[in-house]
VOGU-3710 file (C-alpha; in Angstrom, 3 decimals, decimal comma):
1> mqmpppssgp> 154,455/36,094/69,389  152,000/32,732/67,322  150,703/30,435/70,165  150,470/26,116/69,751  147,967/24,793/70,056  146,564/24,656/73,613  147,566/20,457/74,386  151,138/21,341/72,844  153,973/23,441/73,474  158,064/21,930/74,511
11> trmgpetfqa> 156,747/20,814/77,874  155,901/17,404/79,061  153,275/18,389/81,418  149,555/18,887/80,766  146,190/19,898/82,084  146,626/16,948/84,369  149,179/18,282/86,298  147,364/21,226/87,563  144,376/19,276/88,682  144,806/19,377/92,600
21> frsgydvsih> 146,551/23,292/91,986  142,896/24,042/90,840  140,630/22,512/93,777  142,642/23,950/96,151  144,093/20,638/97,388  147,928/20,735/96,005  149,842/21,402/98,805  153,241/21,579/97,073  152,504/23,522/94,237  156,725/24,973/93,917
31> eklgshpvpr> 157,993/21,886/93,068  155,435/21,872/89,667  155,770/26,018/89,618  158,541/27,712/88,883  162,121/26,968/87,723  163,064/23,613/87,831  165,572/21,179/86,229  164,104/18,537/83,642  164,799/15,190/84,280  166,917/12,897/81,936
41> tsgrarrfsv> 167,653/15,841/79,704  171,240/16,802/78,197  172,677/20,018/79,028  170,942/22,431/81,645  167,728/22,525/80,053  165,479/23,846/82,839  161,254/24,007/82,957  159,387/27,345/84,048  156,119/27,521/85,007  153,149/30,330/86,021
51> wapralqvsl> 150,207/30,566/86,679  149,045/33,908/85,038  145,135/32,950/83,590  144,369/36,349/81,803  148,124/36,741/79,971  147,917/37,194/76,471  152,254/35,898/75,892  154,323/35,346/78,044  158,263/35,510/78,010  160,911/34,027/79,675
61> vgdfngwnrs> 163,625/37,011/80,030  166,987/37,128/81,871  170,732/37,008/81,896  171,024/33,775/79,443  169,174/35,580/76,841  169,777/38,727/76,621  166,688/39,627/78,464  164,970/39,573/74,681  161,240/38,188/75,380  161,370/36,937/71,669
71> idplfpladt> 163,767/33,829/71,986  161,752/31,637/75,207  158,142/32,144/75,411  156,257/29,984/77,736  152,890/28,272/76,453  149,507/28,156/78,019  148,409/24,596/79,382  145,257/23,819/77,962  142,550/25,983/80,392  144,216/25,723/83,016
81> gvwstvaagp> 145,826/29,549/83,943  149,398/27,752/83,273  151,988/28,997/81,137  155,021/26,967/80,831  158,614/26,006/78,442  161,865/24,405/78,455  164,780/26,467/78,250  168,363/25,072/77,477  170,221/28,120/78,493  169,421/29,064/82,390
91> kagdryqyai> 172,321/27,814/84,417  172,297/28,497/88,441  172,644/31,826/89,481  171,102/33,220/86,292  168,814/36,138/87,125  165,704/35,749/85,400  161,518/37,516/85,339  158,850/36,886/83,012  157,183/39,644/80,934  153,674/39,049/80,518
101> lcpdqtrvfk> 151,365/41,015/77,892  148,147/41,495/79,755  144,342/41,941/78,741  144,608/45,833/77,550  148,050/45,207/75,781  150,250/46,666/77,936  153,397/44,769/79,450  154,864/44,403/83,362  157,632/42,381/84,351  157,546/40,105/87,016
111> sdpcatrfan> 159,577/37,841/89,277  158,776/34,327/89,840  156,449/33,685/92,756  157,837/30,459/93,746  161,713/31,203/93,153  163,827/30,169/96,075  166,224/32,611/95,673  165,987/36,536/94,792  168,471/39,105/93,508  170,521/41,273/95,706
121> lpdhssvvsd> 168,489/44,593/96,080  167,755/46,876/94,261  167,261/44,583/91,508  163,943/42,224/91,976  164,918/39,906/89,607  164,249/35,733/90,529  167,431/33,892/90,847  167,667/29,977/88,770  168,842/28,067/91,738  168,110/24,210/92,309
131> rfqfdwndqd> 167,041/22,488/95,304  169,404/23,349/98,408  171,276/20,340/99,483  172,101/20,296/103,518  173,607/17,325/105,302  171,137/17,913/108,684  172,339/16,447/112,256  168,956/17,129/113,963  167,136/13,919/114,152  167,245/13,320/117,627
141> wlqrrascdw> 165,590/16,544/118,199  162,644/15,708/115,502  162,325/12,448/116,746  161,468/14,264/120,502  159,475/17,098/119,178  156,917/14,463/117,504  156,472/12,468/121,061  156,499/15,776/122,550  153,275/17,155/124,791  154,108/21,047/124,326
151> lttpisiyel> 150,278/21,387/125,806  152,521/20,723/128,801  156,194/21,350/128,255  157,548/24,932/129,327  157,968/27,049/126,458  160,216/30,900/126,606  160,497/32,305/123,386  162,712/34,976/122,342  161,438/37,139/119,233  164,138/37,641/117,198
161> hlgswrnpti> 164,686/39,846/114,196  167,802/38,889/112,845  169,532/42,182/111,403  169,240/43,665/114,362  170,741/41,697/117,220  174,316/41,382/116,824  175,665/41,873/120,677  179,205/42,637/120,151  179,712/41,268/123,543  179,827/37,747/122,246
171> dsshatsyrs> 179,356/38,256/118,669  182,744/39,701/116,859  181,439/39,512/113,487  180,831/43,311/112,235  177,708/41,483/109,524  174,695/39,355/110,506  174,208/36,324/108,452  172,576/33,218/109,290  175,955/30,937/110,061  177,631/34,282/111,772
181> iaqplvnylk> 174,536/34,521/114,206  173,884/31,037/114,910  176,460/29,959/117,955  176,705/33,919/119,466  172,619/33,455/119,492  173,499/29,709/121,157  175,416/31,119/123,406  173,533/33,838/124,503  169,813/31,678/124,645  171,106/28,505/126,119
191> dsgfthvllm> 172,328/31,298/128,938  168,927/33,322/129,250  167,272/29,866/129,280  164,851/30,437/126,235  163,571/27,335/125,016  162,843/28,872/121,807  162,989/31,773/119,163  160,740/32,994/117,112  162,439/34,786/113,460  160,514/37,618/112,172
201> plmehpfdgs> 159,985/36,736/108,637  163,102/35,677/106,819  160,822/35,651/103,507  161,987/37,393/100,408  160,904/41,215/100,971  162,103/44,718/99,274  161,561/46,977/101,836  164,134/46,841/105,207  161,306/48,901/107,328  158,774/46,598/107,033
211> wgyqvtgyfa> 160,268/44,144/109,093  159,960/41,192/106,603  156,057/41,165/106,959  155,694/42,753/103,195  156,466/39,763/101,779  157,641/38,979/97,745  159,161/35,300/97,416  157,102/32,859/99,580  159,910/30,589/99,292  162,377/32,417/99,226
221> athrygcprd> 164,555/33,071/102,722  165,895/36,555/102,212  169,012/37,236/100,584  170,209/39,307/103,126  171,597/36,888/105,563  173,024/34,444/103,240  171,667/31,156/101,052  168,671/28,910/102,021  171,330/26,402/103,252  172,814/28,965/105,118
231> laslvdtlhr> 169,406/29,138/107,579  169,136/25,877/107,264  172,503/25,350/109,276  171,109/28,249/111,707  167,965/26,142/112,196  170,368/22,503/112,649  172,900/24,736/115,087  170,010/25,637/117,557  168,485/22,234/117,191  171,538/20,674/118,435
241> hgigvlfdwv> 171,999/22,663/120,570  168,195/22,222/122,432  166,570/24,785/120,971  163,477/25,317/118,946  163,069/27,535/115,977  159,417/29,484/115,076  159,039/31,042/112,340  156,735/34,055/111,472  154,342/33,421/108,474  152,193/36,372/106,471
251> pahfpkdefg> 149,033/35,296/104,598  147,059/38,057/104,904  148,361/40,526/102,488  151,352/41,311/99,977  152,664/44,458/98,866  151,657/46,351/95,582  155,313/46,587/94,039  154,964/46,004/90,511  157,293/43,113/89,995  155,737/41,125/92,804
261> lwrfdgspvy> 152,442/39,497/92,785  149,662/42,546/92,695  148,019/42,689/89,560  150,028/39,882/88,331  148,931/39,531/84,605  147,405/42,973/84,806  143,872/41,611/86,582  143,384/40,673/89,845  145,053/37,025/89,903  146,141/36,236/93,439
271> eysavregeh> 143,968/39,273/95,000  140,519/40,183/95,149  138,761/42,435/92,852  137,211/44,540/94,433  138,693/47,141/95,856  136,649/46,647/99,626  138,179/43,909/99,534  141,157/43,340/97,781  143,458/46,710/99,884  144,456/46,545/103,022
281> pdwgtavfdy> 143,347/49,654/104,490  146,211/50,376/107,031  148,743/49,062/105,179  148,089/49,426/101,571  148,735/46,258/100,112  146,674/43,572/98,865  144,610/41,164/100,151  145,123/37,468/99,226  141,585/36,079/97,551  141,065/33,027/99,737
291> nkpqvvsfli> 138,058/32,032/97,014  140,298/30,747/94,997  141,463/26,630/95,428  144,988/28,042/93,364  145,995/30,920/96,222  144,923/28,194/98,413  147,136/25,934/97,224  149,899/28,537/96,572  149,991/29,691/100,468  149,534/26,071/102,063
301> ssalywlref> 151,915/24,719/100,010  154,393/28,297/101,256  153,870/27,240/105,054  154,109/23,633/104,198  157,662/24,382/102,264  159,149/26,173/105,032  158,158/23,196/107,568  159,539/20,508/105,730  162,672/22,273/103,740  164,001/23,819/106,896
311> hfdgirvdav> 163,056/22,167/110,110  160,834/24,688/111,555  159,009/23,837/115,008  155,849/26,407/114,472  154,741/28,402/113,087  152,990/32,035/113,842  150,266/32,979/111,437  150,673/36,947/111,494  147,222/39,851/111,611  144,696/36,507/111,677
321> asmiyrdysr> 141,726/39,261/112,880  142,573/41,282/109,594  142,029/37,641/107,549  138,917/36,106/109,328  136,484/39,832/109,599  135,136/41,388/105,913  135,309/44,645/107,851  138,388/44,479/109,563  139,385/48,396/109,985  137,119/49,215/107,653
331> psgdwvpnvk> 134,248/52,279/108,147  130,581/51,021/108,143  129,617/50,563/104,251  133,454/49,847/102,723  133,103/46,463/103,222  131,651/43,615/100,767  129,530/40,847/103,516  129,980/37,445/102,965  127,071/35,027/101,174  125,101/34,982/104,525
341> ggrdnleaid> 125,395/38,778/104,939  127,860/39,005/107,933  131,135/39,859/108,554  133,206/36,860/108,915  135,317/35,953/105,707  134,408/32,577/105,659  136,742/31,808/102,808  139,596/32,284/104,944  138,282/30,758/107,983  138,285/27,352/105,822
351> flrtlnteig> 141,707/28,649/104,871  143,013/28,620/108,213  141,276/25,107/109,056  142,735/23,619/106,024  146,011/25,167/106,815  146,024/23,665/110,399  144,650/20,639/109,471  147,435/19,751/106,923  150,174/21,646/109,258  149,157/19,232/111,629
361> erhpgvirma> 148,796/16,169/109,830  152,711/15,991/107,652  154,289/17,414/110,801  153,613/15,729/114,278  154,654/18,277/117,483  154,995/21,401/114,944  153,393/24,381/117,093  150,264/26,607/115,398  150,193/29,989/117,200  147,788/33,121/116,015
371> eestawngvt> 148,606/36,525/116,507  144,243/37,124/116,922  143,779/40,468/118,581  140,172/39,676/119,168  137,218/37,424/121,062  136,731/35,281/117,959  135,758/32,334/119,580  137,882/29,281/118,836  140,638/30,256/117,622  142,624/27,360/119,473
381> apveagglgf> 139,451/25,038/119,222  139,937/21,838/116,834  138,373/22,260/113,130  136,042/19,460/113,890  134,847/21,296/116,903  134,142/24,541/114,920  137,608/25,987/116,076  140,448/26,994/113,664  142,858/24,415/114,945  145,328/26,610/116,329
391> dlkwnlgwmh> 147,420/25,306/119,267  148,627/28,665/120,651  146,478/32,307/120,406  148,373/35,442/121,480  146,960/36,460/124,685  146,710/40,539/122,999  144,221/41,074/125,703  145,908/39,864/128,987  149,569/41,995/127,536  147,130/45,552/126,652
401> dslayfttpv> 145,084/45,105/130,348  148,112/44,082/132,158  150,463/47,474/130,651  147,648/49,373/131,696  147,715/48,801/135,006  151,593/48,745/135,498  152,266/51,487/133,188  150,180/53,881/135,216  151,726/55,742/137,602  151,381/54,514/141,764
411> parkrtrsql> 149,028/56,933/142,572  146,414/56,505/139,932  146,697/52,705/139,520  143,394/52,317/141,828  141,089/53,171/138,856  143,215/50,216/136,120  143,180/47,488/139,059  140,226/45,834/137,497  142,565/45,600/134,078  145,571/43,712/136,555
421> tlpalyqese> 142,508/41,017/136,970  140,215/40,992/134,109  142,600/38,370/132,051  141,301/35,199/134,491  137,989/35,879/133,491  139,048/34,770/129,634  142,044/33,064/130,170  140,185/30,032/129,892  138,192/30,805/126,642  141,576/30,117/124,461
431> ryclpfshde> 145,098/28,338/125,026  147,210/31,148/125,213  150,665/32,840/124,929  151,292/35,960/126,497  153,267/38,331/124,446  155,493/41,224/124,720  156,209/41,289/121,729  158,237/44,006/118,990  154,654/45,287/118,181  155,127/46,706/122,213
441> vvhlkgsmla> 158,046/48,379/121,222  157,443/50,569/118,061  155,557/53,251/116,686  156,102/55,874/119,948  154,437/53,205/122,328  158,762/53,219/123,622  160,753/50,813/125,020  159,147/48,077/127,560  161,168/50,004/130,232  160,707/53,553/129,327
451> kmpgpnhriq> 156,615/52,226/130,004  157,100/51,974/133,297  156,620/55,333/135,988  159,432/56,491/138,129  160,821/59,663/138,176  164,749/57,400/137,133  165,654/54,057/135,392  166,163/52,324/139,064  162,540/53,252/139,780  161,765/52,172/136,157
461> adhlrslytw> 163,481/48,285/136,742  161,817/48,007/139,979  158,361/47,806/138,182  159,774/46,196/134,911  160,455/43,311/137,421  157,382/43,338/139,308  156,014/42,498/135,870  157,900/40,092/134,428  157,644/38,156/137,779  153,836/38,323/137,773
471> mwawpgkkll> 153,817/37,328/134,002  156,009/34,221/134,271  154,210/32,713/137,329  150,814/33,878/134,940  149,073/30,881/132,842  150,539/31,223/129,581  153,398/29,994/127,726  155,584/33,023/127,544  157,400/35,314/125,069  159,599/38,082/124,353
481> fmgsefgqit> 161,201/40,453/122,153  164,538/40,765/122,107  166,161/44,080/124,505  163,315/43,825/126,367  165,139/41,106/128,994  167,506/43,764/129,953  165,302/46,585/129,652  166,392/48,604/126,358  166,195/52,225/127,247  165,380/53,242/123,280
491> ewsnatplqw> 162,378/51,724/120,958  163,340/49,551/118,688  164,947/49,828/115,189  165,641/47,556/112,554  168,449/50,031/111,127  170,267/49,687/114,558  171,382/46,738/116,870  170,403/46,864/120,566  171,712/48,766/123,456  174,095/45,324/124,842
501> ellrtpphag> 176,402/48,639/126,529  173,337/48,619/129,008  174,460/45,543/130,583  177,358/47,499/132,147  174,888/49,211/134,683  173,197/47,323/137,349  169,695/48,358/136,538  169,930/46,517/132,914  172,004/43,712/134,661  169,816/43,184/137,470
511> iqrlirrlna> 166,535/42,755/134,686  168,613/39,986/132,480  169,960/37,853/135,736  165,854/38,036/136,490  165,256/36,455/133,121  167,649/34,026/133,706  166,087/32,890/136,825  162,142/33,299/135,563  163,334/30,819/132,979  165,017/28,387/134,758
521> fyrdhptlaa> 162,348/28,847/137,725  158,995/28,318/134,845  161,305/25,200/133,676  161,850/22,945/136,684  158,765/23,838/138,577  156,292/21,265/137,693  152,905/23,111/138,380  153,558/26,362/135,859  154,233/24,674/132,763  152,103/21,670/133,499
531> tdhdhstfew> 148,761/23,699/134,449  149,517/26,337/131,879  146,098/25,530/130,039  144,276/23,943/132,810  142,047/26,630/133,994  140,579/25,043/137,392  144,389/24,986/139,086  144,411/28,829/139,167  142,902/30,619/142,221  142,686/34,324/143,653
541> lqgdggeset> 144,218/35,054/147,332  144,125/38,519/146,213  142,381/39,914/143,722  141,209/43,822/144,770  144,478/44,588/145,360  143,163/46,447/148,986  144,651/50,004/150,279  148,186/48,760/149,455  147,984/47,496/145,724  148,637/43,864/146,902
551> fafmrrsshp> 147,672/41,455/144,071  148,210/37,197/145,547  146,781/34,054/143,389  147,349/30,174/143,472  148,113/27,942/140,845  147,956/24,622/142,598  148,428/20,837/141,324  147,671/17,443/141,773  150,524/17,207/143,878  150,264/19,840/147,388
561> rhtlvcvghf> 154,168/20,001/147,492  153,890/21,626/144,307  151,874/24,630/145,048  153,624/28,442/144,348  151,463/31,148/145,781  152,476/34,317/143,434  152,717/38,151/145,691  152,815/41,511/143,901  153,361/44,458/145,986  152,493/47,545/143,220
571> sdtplnampi> 153,067/50,810/146,233  155,981/52,413/146,520  156,240/51,668/150,024  156,889/49,010/151,256  154,238/46,768/153,416  154,576/44,658/156,609  152,821/41,833/158,279  150,632/41,283/155,419  148,872/38,168/155,526  148,172/35,825/153,178
581> gipsagpwei> 146,350/32,489/153,260  147,930/28,898/152,101  146,504/25,784/151,886  149,330/23,354/154,407  150,690/23,623/157,504  154,561/23,570/157,598  157,240/25,483/156,247  156,949/27,794/153,467  160,154/29,663/151,521  160,248/32,810/149,166
591> cldsswtdfq> 161,402/30,644/146,350  162,407/33,816/143,837  161,424/37,480/144,738  162,102/40,775/141,979  163,352/42,830/144,564  166,456/40,755/145,563  169,659/42,742/145,581  170,810/39,990/143,117  168,486/41,501/141,027  169,851/45,157/142,121
601> gthaplsttl> 166,649/45,471/144,412  166,348/46,658/148,046  165,817/43,594/149,730  169,122/40,733/150,332  167,736/37,624/150,886  169,133/36,132/154,395  165,617/34,072/155,557  163,490/33,129/153,451  162,354/30,017/155,183  158,385/31,647/156,903
611> sarsiphhhh> 156,287/28,982/158,685  153,183/28,622/158,468  150,344/29,888/161,350  147,397/28,184/161,815  144,911/31,863/161,331  142,538/31,833/158,485  143,048/33,846/155,764  141,621/34,204/151,882  139,705/31,009/152,545  142,256/29,047/153,906
621> afslsldlap> 143,200/27,570/157,167  146,608/28,794/157,496  148,178/31,529/156,151  151,871/33,284/156,003  153,134/36,982/157,836  154,652/38,639/154,747  156,904/41,514/155,002  157,001/43,245/150,802  159,510/45,924/149,583  158,174/48,246/147,162
631> rstlylcpva> 157,427/47,486/143,453  157,566/44,030/143,589  156,784/40,695/143,443  157,558/36,919/144,849  157,109/33,263/144,733  156,414/31,358/147,570  156,599/27,086/147,810  155,991/25,021/150,121  159,666/24,054/151,564  161,223/20,463/149,255
641> spr> 159,404/22,156/146,497  161,593/21,968/143,357  163,216/25,584/143,252
//
């Protein structure tokens, strides 16, 4: 195939078009690369552009030219690494790929990295599509979001895998789609009291079993549930009913499918070239090369695309630890140090700082959340202070430590007490979200209910209710994976719906009712969300468990009447006349108790008002005498405090 001079070709774009792309500053590269209608041309002319810097030839093949690579060649734009052409034949809905002649004379067929639509599996072709149009009705929501102080706002997140959620009790459809799930999901979330939903990755991916975490289409909503307009409709519906929508985004790695980004032009284009940098040992995937400005432009454009086009309210960045450490999951001697000889991935850190800065400047009120599993200092610190610039970090330490205690059989819990209290020592280091996510109910870990000790589901449900009640009072935003809110018995599988039939049995219905009450209490009590990240308001009353496995802490605010005391009694035997120190006299009330019969516990909430005694305890001048049910957690508030 004969090439024209670098400065010519059947396209009006020139090398200057990609100057920002080559510098890492183009945050809308998908509007230049990919497939786009050509303005002011007759017919169906479309421009196709792709970055393939080491390719010898690139051709456009598809339904419109019989997949014949000699009909629509692309031409290089000087030394940009971009190839481009204008083709008259393609129309919306046509499938296409790029046929690329590699430096070693082999030919590969690749989907378009900036495509917004993909064909139905098992076909991995891109699909010609115009920018989708949607009449949004969420302007009021977006205005409120822009001025919201999320730091002091209740955030209770329901993590959702869209394909396996279907609830037949409120959804009569047999197949899940973006549109069919919208209203049933709204109804369920409003009834349950969750403020936000976190959608597991909906970017195009070839393998269902990856749950969306091995992405091949960074600008394409997966075809599994409908078209982009359908996804926009889902988000719009949730917004109109006051529910925020977060999305899971995966910039840490990508799969090595032959049609995807991996060795895109026969050489490492998007990934590091060295195996010790460019291949992820845990997942068998490729690692993005954040040293390349074009890769930075590509990824930041992707994140901003989803926020702008689909009005998402937040982004959860997956696997941040694997990005910021060069030795992540690699044995000694099998990783490449940075230019300073250290283990930090300096270019990945710079990328994350740039990402969070761009999101913060362009989308005020959008939440930037990190799944980061190490003690890296400053994940939620501002970029100008040397941090990564995230708003929230998943508190995986709290999750592991809390589960270590609650999953231990009661007679052996004494040796794990320190893990229940340890999170108080580091909770001031970052701004946290407390997650019981999908990662905790897969890979033979068992469901949340199955983790709990006990001879039967009733006892296990007691433990789980006490854990959730403890969690909702602990500082930090909340996140629960679907099914955990009613005590699913089996481990989650993306191939089957949740066990909704369990709600016909009392223990599971009781767990669900408790979550509803906890969300309402968290939303209405002025101290909890407002002081989630004010560490001076947390105080241990009893942090050693004593002989009875009883723990207590206090959450305070500037208003004494808004004090909350949380007491957990995690033994199998009841405890009577337990003294708890309190800061003020007058009547106090048991506002919520996980052992109440309303939640299928054993305590009937007959009289919940208690009188303070002028007997000092726990370094306070007053105290209460409590009768505690086994495997329970309760909240105490001064009378007249909001419930």
